mmCIF entry with sequence, helices, sheets and N, C-alpha, C, O atoms, coordinates in Angstrom:
data_MODEL
# 
_entry.id   MODEL 
# 
_entity.id                         1 
_entity.type                       polymer 
_entity.pdbx_number_of_molecules   1 
# 
_entity_poly.entity_id                      1 
_entity_poly.type                           'polypeptide(L)' 
_entity_poly.nstd_linkage                   no 
_entity_poly.nstd_monomer                   no 
_entity_poly.pdbx_seq_one_letter_code       
;(UNK)(UNK)(UNK)(UNK)(UNK)(UNK)(UNK)(UNK)(UNK)(UNK)(UNK)(UNK)(UNK)(UNK)(UNK)(UNK)
(UNK)(UNK)(UNK)(UNK)(UNK)(UNK)(UNK)(UNK)(UNK)(UNK)(UNK)(UNK)(UNK)(UNK)(UNK)(UNK)
(UNK)(UNK)(UNK)(UNK)(UNK)(UNK)(UNK)(UNK)(UNK)(UNK)(UNK)(UNK)(UNK)(UNK)(UNK)(UNK)
(UNK)(UNK)(UNK)(UNK)(UNK)(UNK)
;
_entity_poly.pdbx_seq_one_letter_code_can   XXXXXXXXXXXXXXXXXXXXXXXXXXXXXXXXXXXXXXXXXXXXXXXXXXXXXX 
_entity_poly.pdbx_strand_id                 A 
# 
loop_
_entity_poly_seq.entity_id 
_entity_poly_seq.num 
_entity_poly_seq.mon_id 
_entity_poly_seq.hetero 
1 1  UNK n 
1 2  UNK n 
1 3  UNK n 
1 4  UNK n 
1 5  UNK n 
1 6  UNK n 
1 7  UNK n 
1 8  UNK n 
1 9  UNK n 
1 10 UNK n 
1 11 UNK n 
1 12 UNK n 
1 13 UNK n 
1 14 UNK n 
1 15 UNK n 
1 16 UNK n 
1 17 UNK n 
1 18 UNK n 
1 19 UNK n 
1 20 UNK n 
1 21 UNK n 
1 22 UNK n 
1 23 UNK n 
1 24 UNK n 
1 25 UNK n 
1 26 UNK n 
1 27 UNK n 
1 28 UNK n 
1 29 UNK n 
1 30 UNK n 
1 31 UNK n 
1 32 UNK n 
1 33 UNK n 
1 34 UNK n 
1 35 UNK n 
1 36 UNK n 
1 37 UNK n 
1 38 UNK n 
1 39 UNK n 
1 40 UNK n 
1 41 UNK n 
1 42 UNK n 
1 43 UNK n 
1 44 UNK n 
1 45 UNK n 
1 46 UNK n 
1 47 UNK n 
1 48 UNK n 
1 49 UNK n 
1 50 UNK n 
1 51 UNK n 
1 52 UNK n 
1 53 UNK n 
1 54 UNK n 
# 
_struct_asym.id          A 
_struct_asym.entity_id   1 
# 
loop_
_struct_conf.conf_type_id 
_struct_conf.id 
_struct_conf.pdbx_PDB_helix_id 
_struct_conf.beg_label_comp_id 
_struct_conf.beg_label_asym_id 
_struct_conf.beg_label_seq_id 
_struct_conf.pdbx_beg_PDB_ins_code 
_struct_conf.end_label_comp_id 
_struct_conf.end_label_asym_id 
_struct_conf.end_label_seq_id 
_struct_conf.pdbx_end_PDB_ins_code 
_struct_conf.beg_auth_comp_id 
_struct_conf.beg_auth_asym_id 
_struct_conf.beg_auth_seq_id 
_struct_conf.end_auth_comp_id 
_struct_conf.end_auth_asym_id 
_struct_conf.end_auth_seq_id 
_struct_conf.pdbx_PDB_helix_class 
_struct_conf.details 
_struct_conf.pdbx_PDB_helix_length 
HELX_P HELX_P1 AA1 UNK A 3  ? UNK A 30 ? UNK A 3  UNK A 30 1 ? 28 
HELX_P HELX_P2 AA2 UNK A 36 ? UNK A 53 ? UNK A 36 UNK A 53 1 ? 18 
# 
_struct_conf_type.id          HELX_P 
_struct_conf_type.criteria    ? 
_struct_conf_type.reference   ? 
# 
loop_
_atom_site.group_PDB 
_atom_site.id 
_atom_site.type_symbol 
_atom_site.label_atom_id 
_atom_site.label_alt_id 
_atom_site.label_comp_id 
_atom_site.label_asym_id 
_atom_site.label_entity_id 
_atom_site.label_seq_id 
_atom_site.pdbx_PDB_ins_code 
_atom_site.Cartn_x 
_atom_site.Cartn_y 
_atom_site.Cartn_z 
_atom_site.occupancy 
_atom_site.B_iso_or_equiv 
_atom_site.pdbx_formal_charge 
_atom_site.auth_seq_id 
_atom_site.auth_comp_id 
_atom_site.auth_asym_id 
_atom_site.auth_atom_id 
_atom_site.pdbx_PDB_model_num 
ATOM 1   N N  . UNK A 1 1  ? 110.943 83.786  91.772  1.00 0.00 ? 1  UNK A N  1 
ATOM 2   C CA . UNK A 1 1  ? 110.031 84.910  91.781  1.00 0.00 ? 1  UNK A CA 1 
ATOM 3   C C  . UNK A 1 1  ? 109.264 84.894  90.457  1.00 0.00 ? 1  UNK A C  1 
ATOM 4   O O  . UNK A 1 1  ? 109.867 84.796  89.388  1.00 0.00 ? 1  UNK A O  1 
ATOM 5   N N  . UNK A 1 2  ? 107.954 84.988  90.531  1.00 0.00 ? 2  UNK A N  1 
ATOM 6   C CA . UNK A 1 2  ? 107.173 84.989  89.300  1.00 0.00 ? 2  UNK A CA 1 
ATOM 7   C C  . UNK A 1 2  ? 107.240 86.361  88.631  1.00 0.00 ? 2  UNK A C  1 
ATOM 8   O O  . UNK A 1 2  ? 107.707 87.333  89.224  1.00 0.00 ? 2  UNK A O  1 
ATOM 9   N N  . UNK A 1 3  ? 106.769 86.421  87.391  1.00 0.00 ? 3  UNK A N  1 
ATOM 10  C CA . UNK A 1 3  ? 106.938 87.663  86.623  1.00 0.00 ? 3  UNK A CA 1 
ATOM 11  C C  . UNK A 1 3  ? 106.134 88.824  87.196  1.00 0.00 ? 3  UNK A C  1 
ATOM 12  O O  . UNK A 1 3  ? 106.567 89.971  87.093  1.00 0.00 ? 3  UNK A O  1 
ATOM 13  N N  . UNK A 1 4  ? 104.980 88.560  87.792  1.00 0.00 ? 4  UNK A N  1 
ATOM 14  C CA . UNK A 1 4  ? 104.196 89.667  88.356  1.00 0.00 ? 4  UNK A CA 1 
ATOM 15  C C  . UNK A 1 4  ? 104.915 90.284  89.553  1.00 0.00 ? 4  UNK A C  1 
ATOM 16  O O  . UNK A 1 4  ? 104.862 91.498  89.752  1.00 0.00 ? 4  UNK A O  1 
ATOM 17  N N  . UNK A 1 5  ? 105.578 89.462  90.340  1.00 0.00 ? 5  UNK A N  1 
ATOM 18  C CA . UNK A 1 5  ? 106.349 89.995  91.475  1.00 0.00 ? 5  UNK A CA 1 
ATOM 19  C C  . UNK A 1 5  ? 107.560 90.765  90.987  1.00 0.00 ? 5  UNK A C  1 
ATOM 20  O O  . UNK A 1 5  ? 107.933 91.781  91.573  1.00 0.00 ? 5  UNK A O  1 
ATOM 21  N N  . UNK A 1 6  ? 108.179 90.283  89.912  1.00 0.00 ? 6  UNK A N  1 
ATOM 22  C CA . UNK A 1 6  ? 109.307 90.993  89.331  1.00 0.00 ? 6  UNK A CA 1 
ATOM 23  C C  . UNK A 1 6  ? 108.851 92.346  88.787  1.00 0.00 ? 6  UNK A C  1 
ATOM 24  O O  . UNK A 1 6  ? 109.539 93.353  88.954  1.00 0.00 ? 6  UNK A O  1 
ATOM 25  N N  . UNK A 1 7  ? 107.690 92.363  88.138  1.00 0.00 ? 7  UNK A N  1 
ATOM 26  C CA . UNK A 1 7  ? 107.133 93.613  87.613  1.00 0.00 ? 7  UNK A CA 1 
ATOM 27  C C  . UNK A 1 7  ? 106.834 94.578  88.752  1.00 0.00 ? 7  UNK A C  1 
ATOM 28  O O  . UNK A 1 7  ? 107.117 95.772  88.649  1.00 0.00 ? 7  UNK A O  1 
ATOM 29  N N  . UNK A 1 8  ? 106.262 94.063  89.837  1.00 0.00 ? 8  UNK A N  1 
ATOM 30  C CA . UNK A 1 8  ? 105.968 94.899  91.002  1.00 0.00 ? 8  UNK A CA 1 
ATOM 31  C C  . UNK A 1 8  ? 107.259 95.481  91.586  1.00 0.00 ? 8  UNK A C  1 
ATOM 32  O O  . UNK A 1 8  ? 107.305 96.656  91.949  1.00 0.00 ? 8  UNK A O  1 
ATOM 33  N N  . UNK A 1 9  ? 108.301 94.660  91.675  1.00 0.00 ? 9  UNK A N  1 
ATOM 34  C CA . UNK A 1 9  ? 109.580 95.119  92.215  1.00 0.00 ? 9  UNK A CA 1 
ATOM 35  C C  . UNK A 1 9  ? 110.178 96.198  91.321  1.00 0.00 ? 9  UNK A C  1 
ATOM 36  O O  . UNK A 1 9  ? 110.715 97.190  91.816  1.00 0.00 ? 9  UNK A O  1 
ATOM 37  N N  . UNK A 1 10 ? 110.089 96.011  90.016  1.00 0.00 ? 10 UNK A N  1 
ATOM 38  C CA . UNK A 1 10 ? 110.610 97.004  89.082  1.00 0.00 ? 10 UNK A CA 1 
ATOM 39  C C  . UNK A 1 10 ? 109.828 98.317  89.183  1.00 0.00 ? 10 UNK A C  1 
ATOM 40  O O  . UNK A 1 10 ? 110.418 99.397  89.176  1.00 0.00 ? 10 UNK A O  1 
ATOM 41  N N  . UNK A 1 11 ? 108.524 98.221  89.275  1.00 0.00 ? 11 UNK A N  1 
ATOM 42  C CA . UNK A 1 11 ? 107.681 99.413  89.410  1.00 0.00 ? 11 UNK A CA 1 
ATOM 43  C C  . UNK A 1 11 ? 108.012 100.158 90.698  1.00 0.00 ? 11 UNK A C  1 
ATOM 44  O O  . UNK A 1 11 ? 108.092 101.387 90.707  1.00 0.00 ? 11 UNK A O  1 
ATOM 45  N N  . UNK A 1 12 ? 108.200 99.428  91.767  1.00 0.00 ? 12 UNK A N  1 
ATOM 46  C CA . UNK A 1 12 ? 108.548 100.035 93.052  1.00 0.00 ? 12 UNK A CA 1 
ATOM 47  C C  . UNK A 1 12 ? 109.874 100.780 92.937  1.00 0.00 ? 12 UNK A C  1 
ATOM 48  O O  . UNK A 1 12 ? 110.008 101.894 93.444  1.00 0.00 ? 12 UNK A O  1 
ATOM 49  N N  . UNK A 1 13 ? 110.855 100.168 92.271  1.00 0.00 ? 13 UNK A N  1 
ATOM 50  C CA . UNK A 1 13 ? 112.146 100.829 92.087  1.00 0.00 ? 13 UNK A CA 1 
ATOM 51  C C  . UNK A 1 13 ? 111.990 102.109 91.283  1.00 0.00 ? 13 UNK A C  1 
ATOM 52  O O  . UNK A 1 13 ? 112.625 103.116 91.595  1.00 0.00 ? 13 UNK A O  1 
ATOM 53  N N  . UNK A 1 14 ? 111.162 102.084 90.260  1.00 0.00 ? 14 UNK A N  1 
ATOM 54  C CA . UNK A 1 14 ? 110.959 103.269 89.428  1.00 0.00 ? 14 UNK A CA 1 
ATOM 55  C C  . UNK A 1 14 ? 110.273 104.384 90.217  1.00 0.00 ? 14 UNK A C  1 
ATOM 56  O O  . UNK A 1 14 ? 110.568 105.562 90.016  1.00 0.00 ? 14 UNK A O  1 
ATOM 57  N N  . UNK A 1 15 ? 109.373 104.016 91.100  1.00 0.00 ? 15 UNK A N  1 
ATOM 58  C CA . UNK A 1 15 ? 108.690 105.004 91.926  1.00 0.00 ? 15 UNK A CA 1 
ATOM 59  C C  . UNK A 1 15 ? 109.652 105.578 92.967  1.00 0.00 ? 15 UNK A C  1 
ATOM 60  O O  . UNK A 1 15 ? 109.597 106.770 93.272  1.00 0.00 ? 15 UNK A O  1 
ATOM 61  N N  . UNK A 1 16 ? 110.528 104.740 93.511  1.00 0.00 ? 16 UNK A N  1 
ATOM 62  C CA . UNK A 1 16 ? 111.443 105.171 94.560  1.00 0.00 ? 16 UNK A CA 1 
ATOM 63  C C  . UNK A 1 16 ? 112.595 106.013 94.030  1.00 0.00 ? 16 UNK A C  1 
ATOM 64  O O  . UNK A 1 16 ? 113.139 106.835 94.768  1.00 0.00 ? 16 UNK A O  1 
ATOM 65  N N  . UNK A 1 17 ? 112.976 105.833 92.788  1.00 0.00 ? 17 UNK A N  1 
ATOM 66  C CA . UNK A 1 17 ? 114.155 106.503 92.259  1.00 0.00 ? 17 UNK A CA 1 
ATOM 67  C C  . UNK A 1 17 ? 114.111 108.023 92.417  1.00 0.00 ? 17 UNK A C  1 
ATOM 68  O O  . UNK A 1 17 ? 115.080 108.597 92.914  1.00 0.00 ? 17 UNK A O  1 
ATOM 69  N N  . UNK A 1 18 ? 113.034 108.700 92.016  1.00 0.00 ? 18 UNK A N  1 
ATOM 70  C CA . UNK A 1 18 ? 113.021 110.165 92.199  1.00 0.00 ? 18 UNK A CA 1 
ATOM 71  C C  . UNK A 1 18 ? 113.155 110.578 93.672  1.00 0.00 ? 18 UNK A C  1 
ATOM 72  O O  . UNK A 1 18 ? 113.825 111.561 93.988  1.00 0.00 ? 18 UNK A O  1 
ATOM 73  N N  . UNK A 1 19 ? 112.525 109.833 94.547  1.00 0.00 ? 19 UNK A N  1 
ATOM 74  C CA . UNK A 1 19 ? 112.615 110.133 95.980  1.00 0.00 ? 19 UNK A CA 1 
ATOM 75  C C  . UNK A 1 19 ? 114.037 109.899 96.477  1.00 0.00 ? 19 UNK A C  1 
ATOM 76  O O  . UNK A 1 19 ? 114.570 110.699 97.245  1.00 0.00 ? 19 UNK A O  1 
ATOM 77  N N  . UNK A 1 20 ? 114.640 108.819 96.046  1.00 0.00 ? 20 UNK A N  1 
ATOM 78  C CA . UNK A 1 20 ? 116.016 108.511 96.420  1.00 0.00 ? 20 UNK A CA 1 
ATOM 79  C C  . UNK A 1 20 ? 116.953 109.626 95.956  1.00 0.00 ? 20 UNK A C  1 
ATOM 80  O O  . UNK A 1 20 ? 117.807 110.076 96.720  1.00 0.00 ? 20 UNK A O  1 
ATOM 81  N N  . UNK A 1 21 ? 116.801 110.064 94.732  1.00 0.00 ? 21 UNK A N  1 
ATOM 82  C CA . UNK A 1 21 ? 117.645 111.133 94.204  1.00 0.00 ? 21 UNK A CA 1 
ATOM 83  C C  . UNK A 1 21 ? 117.425 112.442 94.968  1.00 0.00 ? 21 UNK A C  1 
ATOM 84  O O  . UNK A 1 21 ? 118.373 113.192 95.204  1.00 0.00 ? 21 UNK A O  1 
ATOM 85  N N  . UNK A 1 22 ? 116.194 112.711 95.348  1.00 0.00 ? 22 UNK A N  1 
ATOM 86  C CA . UNK A 1 22 ? 115.889 113.920 96.113  1.00 0.00 ? 22 UNK A CA 1 
ATOM 87  C C  . UNK A 1 22 ? 116.597 113.881 97.474  1.00 0.00 ? 22 UNK A C  1 
ATOM 88  O O  . UNK A 1 22 ? 117.169 114.881 97.907  1.00 0.00 ? 22 UNK A O  1 
ATOM 89  N N  . UNK A 1 23 ? 116.557 112.745 98.131  1.00 0.00 ? 23 UNK A N  1 
ATOM 90  C CA . UNK A 1 23 ? 117.191 112.604 99.448  1.00 0.00 ? 23 UNK A CA 1 
ATOM 91  C C  . UNK A 1 23 ? 118.705 112.743 99.329  1.00 0.00 ? 23 UNK A C  1 
ATOM 92  O O  . UNK A 1 23 ? 119.333 113.423 100.140 1.00 0.00 ? 23 UNK A O  1 
ATOM 93  N N  . UNK A 1 24 ? 119.284 112.109 98.334  1.00 0.00 ? 24 UNK A N  1 
ATOM 94  C CA . UNK A 1 24 ? 120.734 112.179 98.147  1.00 0.00 ? 24 UNK A CA 1 
ATOM 95  C C  . UNK A 1 24 ? 121.165 113.608 97.839  1.00 0.00 ? 24 UNK A C  1 
ATOM 96  O O  . UNK A 1 24 ? 122.177 114.077 98.359  1.00 0.00 ? 24 UNK A O  1 
ATOM 97  N N  . UNK A 1 25 ? 120.402 114.302 96.995  1.00 0.00 ? 25 UNK A N  1 
ATOM 98  C CA . UNK A 1 25 ? 120.702 115.700 96.679  1.00 0.00 ? 25 UNK A CA 1 
ATOM 99  C C  . UNK A 1 25 ? 120.657 116.546 97.942  1.00 0.00 ? 25 UNK A C  1 
ATOM 100 O O  . UNK A 1 25 ? 121.511 117.408 98.151  1.00 0.00 ? 25 UNK A O  1 
ATOM 101 N N  . UNK A 1 26 ? 119.661 116.298 98.781  1.00 0.00 ? 26 UNK A N  1 
ATOM 102 C CA . UNK A 1 26 ? 119.552 117.022 100.047 1.00 0.00 ? 26 UNK A CA 1 
ATOM 103 C C  . UNK A 1 26 ? 120.816 116.820 100.886 1.00 0.00 ? 26 UNK A C  1 
ATOM 104 O O  . UNK A 1 26 ? 121.365 117.776 101.434 1.00 0.00 ? 26 UNK A O  1 
ATOM 105 N N  . UNK A 1 27 ? 121.272 115.570 100.983 1.00 0.00 ? 27 UNK A N  1 
ATOM 106 C CA . UNK A 1 27 ? 122.446 115.302 101.805 1.00 0.00 ? 27 UNK A CA 1 
ATOM 107 C C  . UNK A 1 27 ? 123.694 115.964 101.234 1.00 0.00 ? 27 UNK A C  1 
ATOM 108 O O  . UNK A 1 27 ? 124.546 116.422 101.996 1.00 0.00 ? 27 UNK A O  1 
ATOM 109 N N  . UNK A 1 28 ? 123.818 116.024 99.920  1.00 0.00 ? 28 UNK A N  1 
ATOM 110 C CA . UNK A 1 28 ? 124.959 116.731 99.323  1.00 0.00 ? 28 UNK A CA 1 
ATOM 111 C C  . UNK A 1 28 ? 124.904 118.221 99.654  1.00 0.00 ? 28 UNK A C  1 
ATOM 112 O O  . UNK A 1 28 ? 125.946 118.843 99.857  1.00 0.00 ? 28 UNK A O  1 
ATOM 113 N N  . UNK A 1 29 ? 123.720 118.793 99.710  1.00 0.00 ? 29 UNK A N  1 
ATOM 114 C CA . UNK A 1 29 ? 123.586 120.206 100.065 1.00 0.00 ? 29 UNK A CA 1 
ATOM 115 C C  . UNK A 1 29 ? 123.801 120.421 101.558 1.00 0.00 ? 29 UNK A C  1 
ATOM 116 O O  . UNK A 1 29 ? 124.388 121.420 101.973 1.00 0.00 ? 29 UNK A O  1 
ATOM 117 N N  . UNK A 1 30 ? 123.326 119.481 102.356 1.00 0.00 ? 30 UNK A N  1 
ATOM 118 C CA . UNK A 1 30 ? 123.437 119.584 103.807 1.00 0.00 ? 30 UNK A CA 1 
ATOM 119 C C  . UNK A 1 30 ? 124.879 119.366 104.263 1.00 0.00 ? 30 UNK A C  1 
ATOM 120 O O  . UNK A 1 30 ? 125.350 120.026 105.190 1.00 0.00 ? 30 UNK A O  1 
ATOM 121 N N  . UNK A 1 31 ? 125.570 118.446 103.613 1.00 0.00 ? 31 UNK A N  1 
ATOM 122 C CA . UNK A 1 31 ? 126.950 118.114 103.969 1.00 0.00 ? 31 UNK A CA 1 
ATOM 123 C C  . UNK A 1 31 ? 127.817 118.121 102.708 1.00 0.00 ? 31 UNK A C  1 
ATOM 124 O O  . UNK A 1 31 ? 128.132 117.060 102.168 1.00 0.00 ? 31 UNK A O  1 
ATOM 125 N N  . UNK A 1 32 ? 128.202 119.307 102.237 1.00 0.00 ? 32 UNK A N  1 
ATOM 126 C CA . UNK A 1 32 ? 128.966 119.398 100.992 1.00 0.00 ? 32 UNK A CA 1 
ATOM 127 C C  . UNK A 1 32 ? 130.312 118.678 101.055 1.00 0.00 ? 32 UNK A C  1 
ATOM 128 O O  . UNK A 1 32 ? 130.885 118.356 100.014 1.00 0.00 ? 32 UNK A O  1 
ATOM 129 N N  . UNK A 1 33 ? 130.816 118.425 102.242 1.00 0.00 ? 33 UNK A N  1 
ATOM 130 C CA . UNK A 1 33 ? 132.097 117.723 102.365 1.00 0.00 ? 33 UNK A CA 1 
ATOM 131 C C  . UNK A 1 33 ? 131.932 116.205 102.299 1.00 0.00 ? 33 UNK A C  1 
ATOM 132 O O  . UNK A 1 33 ? 132.895 115.463 102.490 1.00 0.00 ? 33 UNK A O  1 
ATOM 133 N N  . UNK A 1 34 ? 130.723 115.754 102.030 1.00 0.00 ? 34 UNK A N  1 
ATOM 134 C CA . UNK A 1 34 ? 130.441 114.324 101.941 1.00 0.00 ? 34 UNK A CA 1 
ATOM 135 C C  . UNK A 1 34 ? 131.346 113.693 100.884 1.00 0.00 ? 34 UNK A C  1 
ATOM 136 O O  . UNK A 1 34 ? 131.331 114.102 99.723  1.00 0.00 ? 34 UNK A O  1 
ATOM 137 N N  . UNK A 1 35 ? 132.115 112.721 101.282 1.00 0.00 ? 35 UNK A N  1 
ATOM 138 C CA . UNK A 1 35 ? 133.043 112.058 100.369 1.00 0.00 ? 35 UNK A CA 1 
ATOM 139 C C  . UNK A 1 35 ? 132.331 111.012 99.520  1.00 0.00 ? 35 UNK A C  1 
ATOM 140 O O  . UNK A 1 35 ? 131.188 110.642 99.789  1.00 0.00 ? 35 UNK A O  1 
ATOM 141 N N  . UNK A 1 36 ? 133.022 110.550 98.505  1.00 0.00 ? 36 UNK A N  1 
ATOM 142 C CA . UNK A 1 36 ? 132.453 109.560 97.587  1.00 0.00 ? 36 UNK A CA 1 
ATOM 143 C C  . UNK A 1 36 ? 132.093 108.263 98.325  1.00 0.00 ? 36 UNK A C  1 
ATOM 144 O O  . UNK A 1 36 ? 131.041 107.673 98.080  1.00 0.00 ? 36 UNK A O  1 
ATOM 145 N N  . UNK A 1 37 ? 132.962 107.838 99.210  1.00 0.00 ? 37 UNK A N  1 
ATOM 146 C CA . UNK A 1 37 ? 132.723 106.595 99.957  1.00 0.00 ? 37 UNK A CA 1 
ATOM 147 C C  . UNK A 1 37 ? 131.497 106.732 100.865 1.00 0.00 ? 37 UNK A C  1 
ATOM 148 O O  . UNK A 1 37 ? 130.656 105.836 100.930 1.00 0.00 ? 37 UNK A O  1 
ATOM 149 N N  . UNK A 1 38 ? 131.411 107.857 101.557 1.00 0.00 ? 38 UNK A N  1 
ATOM 150 C CA . UNK A 1 38 ? 130.269 108.094 102.437 1.00 0.00 ? 38 UNK A CA 1 
ATOM 151 C C  . UNK A 1 38 ? 128.980 108.209 101.638 1.00 0.00 ? 38 UNK A C  1 
ATOM 152 O O  . UNK A 1 38 ? 127.936 107.714 102.062 1.00 0.00 ? 38 UNK A O  1 
ATOM 153 N N  . UNK A 1 39 ? 129.053 108.861 100.488 1.00 0.00 ? 39 UNK A N  1 
ATOM 154 C CA . UNK A 1 39 ? 127.870 109.023 99.640  1.00 0.00 ? 39 UNK A CA 1 
ATOM 155 C C  . UNK A 1 39 ? 127.368 107.664 99.152  1.00 0.00 ? 39 UNK A C  1 
ATOM 156 O O  . UNK A 1 39 ? 126.162 107.417 99.138  1.00 0.00 ? 39 UNK A O  1 
ATOM 157 N N  . UNK A 1 40 ? 128.275 106.794 98.759  1.00 0.00 ? 40 UNK A N  1 
ATOM 158 C CA . UNK A 1 40 ? 127.873 105.458 98.303  1.00 0.00 ? 40 UNK A CA 1 
ATOM 159 C C  . UNK A 1 40 ? 127.234 104.662 99.433  1.00 0.00 ? 40 UNK A C  1 
ATOM 160 O O  . UNK A 1 40 ? 126.234 103.973 99.231  1.00 0.00 ? 40 UNK A O  1 
ATOM 161 N N  . UNK A 1 41 ? 127.819 104.762 100.623 1.00 0.00 ? 41 UNK A N  1 
ATOM 162 C CA . UNK A 1 41 ? 127.241 104.060 101.775 1.00 0.00 ? 41 UNK A CA 1 
ATOM 163 C C  . UNK A 1 41 ? 125.858 104.611 102.113 1.00 0.00 ? 41 UNK A C  1 
ATOM 164 O O  . UNK A 1 41 ? 124.942 103.852 102.426 1.00 0.00 ? 41 UNK A O  1 
ATOM 165 N N  . UNK A 1 42 ? 125.713 105.921 102.050 1.00 0.00 ? 42 UNK A N  1 
ATOM 166 C CA . UNK A 1 42 ? 124.418 106.549 102.296 1.00 0.00 ? 42 UNK A CA 1 
ATOM 167 C C  . UNK A 1 42 ? 123.381 106.052 101.293 1.00 0.00 ? 42 UNK A C  1 
ATOM 168 O O  . UNK A 1 42 ? 122.260 105.721 101.678 1.00 0.00 ? 42 UNK A O  1 
ATOM 169 N N  . UNK A 1 43 ? 123.740 105.996 100.023 1.00 0.00 ? 43 UNK A N  1 
ATOM 170 C CA . UNK A 1 43 ? 122.834 105.493 98.984  1.00 0.00 ? 43 UNK A CA 1 
ATOM 171 C C  . UNK A 1 43 ? 122.403 104.065 99.296  1.00 0.00 ? 43 UNK A C  1 
ATOM 172 O O  . UNK A 1 43 ? 121.227 103.720 99.179  1.00 0.00 ? 43 UNK A O  1 
ATOM 173 N N  . UNK A 1 44 ? 123.374 103.237 99.697  1.00 0.00 ? 44 UNK A N  1 
ATOM 174 C CA . UNK A 1 44 ? 123.055 101.841 100.012 1.00 0.00 ? 44 UNK A CA 1 
ATOM 175 C C  . UNK A 1 44 ? 122.072 101.734 101.176 1.00 0.00 ? 44 UNK A C  1 
ATOM 176 O O  . UNK A 1 44 ? 121.121 100.955 101.126 1.00 0.00 ? 44 UNK A O  1 
ATOM 177 N N  . UNK A 1 45 ? 122.310 102.522 102.217 1.00 0.00 ? 45 UNK A N  1 
ATOM 178 C CA . UNK A 1 45 ? 121.447 102.480 103.399 1.00 0.00 ? 45 UNK A CA 1 
ATOM 179 C C  . UNK A 1 45 ? 120.034 102.960 103.047 1.00 0.00 ? 45 UNK A C  1 
ATOM 180 O O  . UNK A 1 45 ? 119.044 102.377 103.488 1.00 0.00 ? 45 UNK A O  1 
ATOM 181 N N  . UNK A 1 46 ? 119.956 104.018 102.254 1.00 0.00 ? 46 UNK A N  1 
ATOM 182 C CA . UNK A 1 46 ? 118.643 104.530 101.859 1.00 0.00 ? 46 UNK A CA 1 
ATOM 183 C C  . UNK A 1 46 ? 117.902 103.504 101.009 1.00 0.00 ? 46 UNK A C  1 
ATOM 184 O O  . UNK A 1 46 ? 116.706 103.285 101.198 1.00 0.00 ? 46 UNK A O  1 
ATOM 185 N N  . UNK A 1 47 ? 118.607 102.878 100.076 1.00 0.00 ? 47 UNK A N  1 
ATOM 186 C CA . UNK A 1 47 ? 117.976 101.860 99.234  1.00 0.00 ? 47 UNK A CA 1 
ATOM 187 C C  . UNK A 1 47 ? 117.504 100.669 100.067 1.00 0.00 ? 47 UNK A C  1 
ATOM 188 O O  . UNK A 1 47 ? 116.418 100.141 99.827  1.00 0.00 ? 47 UNK A O  1 
ATOM 189 N N  . UNK A 1 48 ? 118.303 100.244 101.039 1.00 0.00 ? 48 UNK A N  1 
ATOM 190 C CA . UNK A 1 48 ? 117.898 99.141  101.908 1.00 0.00 ? 48 UNK A CA 1 
ATOM 191 C C  . UNK A 1 48 ? 116.655 99.517  102.694 1.00 0.00 ? 48 UNK A C  1 
ATOM 192 O O  . UNK A 1 48 ? 115.750 98.700  102.862 1.00 0.00 ? 48 UNK A O  1 
ATOM 193 N N  . UNK A 1 49 ? 116.609 100.742 103.173 1.00 0.00 ? 49 UNK A N  1 
ATOM 194 C CA . UNK A 1 49 ? 115.440 101.205 103.933 1.00 0.00 ? 49 UNK A CA 1 
ATOM 195 C C  . UNK A 1 49 ? 114.200 101.201 103.066 1.00 0.00 ? 49 UNK A C  1 
ATOM 196 O O  . UNK A 1 49 ? 113.143 100.736 103.494 1.00 0.00 ? 49 UNK A O  1 
ATOM 197 N N  . UNK A 1 50 ? 114.318 101.721 101.838 1.00 0.00 ? 50 UNK A N  1 
ATOM 198 C CA . UNK A 1 50 ? 113.185 101.713 100.912 1.00 0.00 ? 50 UNK A CA 1 
ATOM 199 C C  . UNK A 1 50 ? 112.749 100.275 100.616 1.00 0.00 ? 50 UNK A C  1 
ATOM 200 O O  . UNK A 1 50 ? 111.554 99.986  100.565 1.00 0.00 ? 50 UNK A O  1 
ATOM 201 N N  . UNK A 1 51 ? 113.705 99.388  100.424 1.00 0.00 ? 51 UNK A N  1 
ATOM 202 C CA . UNK A 1 51 ? 113.385 97.998  100.099 1.00 0.00 ? 51 UNK A CA 1 
ATOM 203 C C  . UNK A 1 51 ? 112.615 97.329  101.241 1.00 0.00 ? 51 UNK A C  1 
ATOM 204 O O  . UNK A 1 51 ? 111.706 96.536  100.995 1.00 0.00 ? 51 UNK A O  1 
ATOM 205 N N  . UNK A 1 52 ? 112.968 97.641  102.467 1.00 0.00 ? 52 UNK A N  1 
ATOM 206 C CA . UNK A 1 52 ? 112.272 97.066  103.624 1.00 0.00 ? 52 UNK A CA 1 
ATOM 207 C C  . UNK A 1 52 ? 110.833 97.577  103.726 1.00 0.00 ? 52 UNK A C  1 
ATOM 208 O O  . UNK A 1 52 ? 109.941 96.870  104.193 1.00 0.00 ? 52 UNK A O  1 
ATOM 209 N N  . UNK A 1 53 ? 110.627 98.813  103.281 1.00 0.00 ? 53 UNK A N  1 
ATOM 210 C CA . UNK A 1 53 ? 109.299 99.408  103.378 1.00 0.00 ? 53 UNK A CA 1 
ATOM 211 C C  . UNK A 1 53 ? 108.395 99.011  102.216 1.00 0.00 ? 53 UNK A C  1 
ATOM 212 O O  . UNK A 1 53 ? 107.175 99.147  102.299 1.00 0.00 ? 53 UNK A O  1 
ATOM 213 N N  . UNK A 1 54 ? 108.989 98.523  101.141 1.00 0.00 ? 54 UNK A N  1 
ATOM 214 C CA . UNK A 1 54 ? 108.205 98.178  99.938  1.00 0.00 ? 54 UNK A CA 1 
ATOM 215 C C  . UNK A 1 54 ? 107.501 96.860  100.071 1.00 0.00 ? 54 UNK A C  1 
ATOM 216 O O  . UNK A 1 54 ? 106.806 96.436  99.148  1.00 0.00 ? 54 UNK A O  1 
# 
């Protein structure tokens, strides 16, 4: 991967982070009984979804 693509990937991650945190916070409020394992899996799935759309 060349440096411009790496820079683009890093920028995309920085843009997605606030949105990712907002979604995760929503799920913690929506499902307060969400366990640590489920929360980690949810984060992974959301990140994969964002990565596919980027």
